[in-house]
C-alpha positions in Angstrom: 65.6 109.2 77.9 68.5 106.8 77.3 68.3 104.7 74.2 68.3 100.9 74.4 71.9 100.9 73.1 73.0 103.2 75.8 71.2 101.2 78.5 72.8 98.0 77.2 76.2 99.6 77.1 75.8 100.7 80.7 74.7 97.3 81.9 77.7 95.8 80.2 80.0 98.4 81.9 78.9 97.2 85.3 79.7 93.6 84.6 76.9 92.0 82.6 77.8 90.3 79.3 76.2 91.4 76.1 73.9 88.4 76.2 73.0 88.9 79.9 72.2 92.6 79.1 69.9 91.5 76.2 68.1 88.9 78.3 67.8 91.3 81.2 66.2 93.9 79.0 63.8 91.3 77.7 62.8 90.2 81.2 62.4 93.8 82.2 59.6 94.2 79.6 57.9 91.0 80.8 56.2 92.3 83.9 54.7 88.9 84.7 58.0 87.1 84.1 59.2 84.9 81.2 60.1 81.4 80.5 63.5 80.4 79.0 61.8 80.2 75.6 60.3 83.6 75.9 63.6 85.1 77.1 65.3 83.5 74.1 62.8 84.8 71.6 62.8 88.4 73.0 66.6 88.7 73.2 67.6 86.7 70.1 69.9 84.6 72.4 70.0 81.0 71.4 67.6 78.8 73.4 70.4 76.4 74.3 72.2 79.2 76.3 69.2 81.3 77.4 68.6 79.2 80.5 72.2 79.4 81.7 72.1 83.2 81.2 68.9 83.5 83.2 70.5 81.4 86.0 73.6 83.7 85.9 71.4 86.8 86.3 69.7 85.0 89.3 73.2 84.4 90.8 74.0 88.1 90.3 70.9 88.9 92.4 69.2 91.0 89.7 66.6 88.4 88.6 64.4 86.1 90.6 63.1 82.6 89.7 59.9 80.8 90.6 58.0 77.7 89.4 54.6 78.0 87.8 52.9 74.8 86.8 56.2 73.0 86.7 57.8 75.7 84.5 60.5 78.0 85.6 59.7 81.6 85.2 62.3 84.4 85.5 61.5 88.0 86.5 63.6 91.1 86.9 63.8 92.4 90.5 63.7 96.1 91.0 66.4 97.7 88.9 67.8 99.2 92.1 69.2 95.7 92.8 71.8 96.6 90.2 73.4 98.9 92.8 73.5 96.1 95.2 75.2 93.9 92.6 77.8 96.7 92.0 78.4 97.0 95.7 79.2 93.3 95.9 81.6 93.6 93.0 83.3 96.6 94.7 83.7 94.6 97.9 85.1 91.6 96.0 87.5 93.9 94.2 88.6 95.5 97.5 89.2 92.0 98.9 91.1 90.9 95.8 93.2 94.1 96.0 94.3 93.2 99.5 95.2 89.7 98.4 97.3 91.2 95.6 99.1 93.5 98.0 100.3 90.4 99.9 101.8 88.8 96.8 103.0 91.9 94.9 106.5 91.7 96.5 106.8 88.1 95.4 105.9 89.2 91.8 108.4 92.0 92.0 111.1 89.6 93.2 110.5 87.4 90.1 110.7 90.4 87.8 113.5 92.3 89.6 115.6 89.5 91.3 118.5 91.9 92.1 116.6 94.4 94.2 118.2 94.9 97.6 114.8 94.5 99.2 111.5 93.1 97.8 109.8 96.4 99.0 112.1 98.7 97.0 111.8 100.0 93.5 114.2 102.3 91.7 113.3 104.9 89.1 115.6 107.0 86.9 115.1 110.4 85.3 112.2 112.9 85.3 110.0 110.3 83.6 111.0 107.8 86.3 110.0 110.1 89.1 106.6 110.7 87.5 106.2 106.9 87.0 107.1 106.4 90.7 104.3 108.8 91.8 101.8 107.2 89.5 102.7 103.7 90.8 102.3 104.9 94.4 98.9 106.3 93.4 97.8 103.1 91.7 98.9 101.0 94.7 97.5 103.3 97.4 94.4 104.4 95.5 93.5 108.1 95.1 90.2 108.1 97.0 90.5 110.4 100.0 94.3 110.4 99.8 96.9 113.1 99.9 100.3 113.0 98.1 102.7 114.8 100.4 106.0 116.1 99.0 109.0 117.8 100.5 111.4 119.2 97.9 113.3 122.3 96.7 112.1 125.2 94.5 114.0 124.1 91.4 112.4 120.6 91.5 108.9 122.1 92.0 109.4 124.4 89.1 110.2 121.4 86.8 107.3 119.2 88.0 104.6 121.7 89.1 102.6 121.5 85.9 102.5 117.7 86.1 101.5 117.8 89.7 98.7 120.3 89.0 97.4 118.1 86.2 97.3 115.1 88.6 95.4 117.2 91.1 92.9 118.2 88.4 92.5 114.6 87.2 91.5 113.2 90.6 89.9 116.3 92.2 86.5 114.5 92.3 88.1 111.6 94.3 88.8 114.0 97.2 92.5 113.6 96.3 94.9 116.4 97.1 98.6 117.3 96.7 100.5 119.3 99.3 104.1 120.4 98.7 106.6 121.7 101.2 109.4 123.6 99.5 112.7 124.1 101.2 113.7 127.7 100.3 116.4 130.2 101.4 114.3 133.1 100.2 112.8 135.3 102.9 109.6 135.7 100.9 107.3 132.8 101.6 105.7 130.8 98.9 101.9 130.1 99.2 100.0 128.5 96.3 96.5 127.1 96.6 94.7 126.0 93.4 91.8 123.9 94.5 93.3 120.7 95.8 96.9 121.6 94.9 98.8 123.5 97.7 102.4 124.7 98.1 104.0 126.2 101.2 107.7 127.1 101.7 110.0 126.7 104.7 113.5 127.8 105.5 114.3 124.8 107.8 116.5 122.1 106.2 115.7 118.4 106.2 118.7 116.2 105.7 116.8 113.4 104.1 117.1 113.6 100.3 116.7 116.1 97.5 113.1 115.4 97.9 110.6 112.9 99.3 106.9 112.1 99.1 104.4 110.1 101.2 101.1 108.6 100.2 99.2 105.8 101.9 101.8 103.1 102.9 104.3 104.3 100.3 107.4 106.6 100.7 109.4 107.9 97.8 112.8 109.6 97.8 114.8 111.2 95.1 118.3 112.6 94.7 120.4 114.0 91.9 124.1 113.2 91.7 125.0 111.9 88.3 121.3 111.8 87.3 117.9 112.2 88.9 117.1 108.9 90.7 114.1 107.9 92.8 113.6 105.1 95.3 110.1 103.9 96.2 109.3 101.6 99.1 106.2 100.3 100.9 106.5 100.5 104.7 103.4 101.4 106.7 105.3 102.5 109.9 107.8 104.7 108.0 105.0 106.2 105.9 102.9 107.0 108.9 105.8 108.6 110.7 106.8 110.7 107.7 103.2 111.8 107.0 102.8 112.8 110.7 106.0 114.9 110.6 104.9 116.5 107.3 101.5 117.4 108.8 103.1 119.0 111.8 105.4 121.1 109.7 102.5 122.0 107.3 100.3 123.1 110.2 103.0 125.3 111.7 103.4 127.4 108.5 100.9 130.2 108.4 
């Protein structure tokens, strides 16, 4: 059975403050409910703030309030209401994420005023390419997503270990990585390690040294003087490239 410290820590991790967690645990033990004074005494929260904390828990939907003989009494609802509270927070976060996506280009324009387009970001070197992928993953979210890559065998050799680590890290999120390798070798390349897959093809794509697609984001990289990547957000282009990728992927047996 979890200790009180572990329970309090978990309650705080889902969004309750330390004082709210303390009052919640006190009310949980008061099966018949508790007044503000009783909540204060049981939780060691100052009486002057105990009422506000109880009201906050009511607003979060995890505590109920009723009047008994002109006195307000607070009671914990079923602990399962904590899941409903978390769901509301997740919905609010998803809504806020959408709002952020609408202003992210404006923020980029302030930080990078010389960009040719507010939807473009440039990354240099191997670390830059990794940072580009990680930014795409953060902005797209990894839940039920696939990172599609088209590249050559040398590039895959240099980045395969990093890609495999990413696949392991987000395996439980139903996240996968699929790599199409442009190769002149007659022997095909087939790799499948859980949610990390590689297939080879002899057809040439005159796009870039490599590209990737995830969600609404497309990344390209080339190596002339140095390895350079370019990352853009364009839903239509991303859908087109992902569709082409999937057709080629399905055609390779």
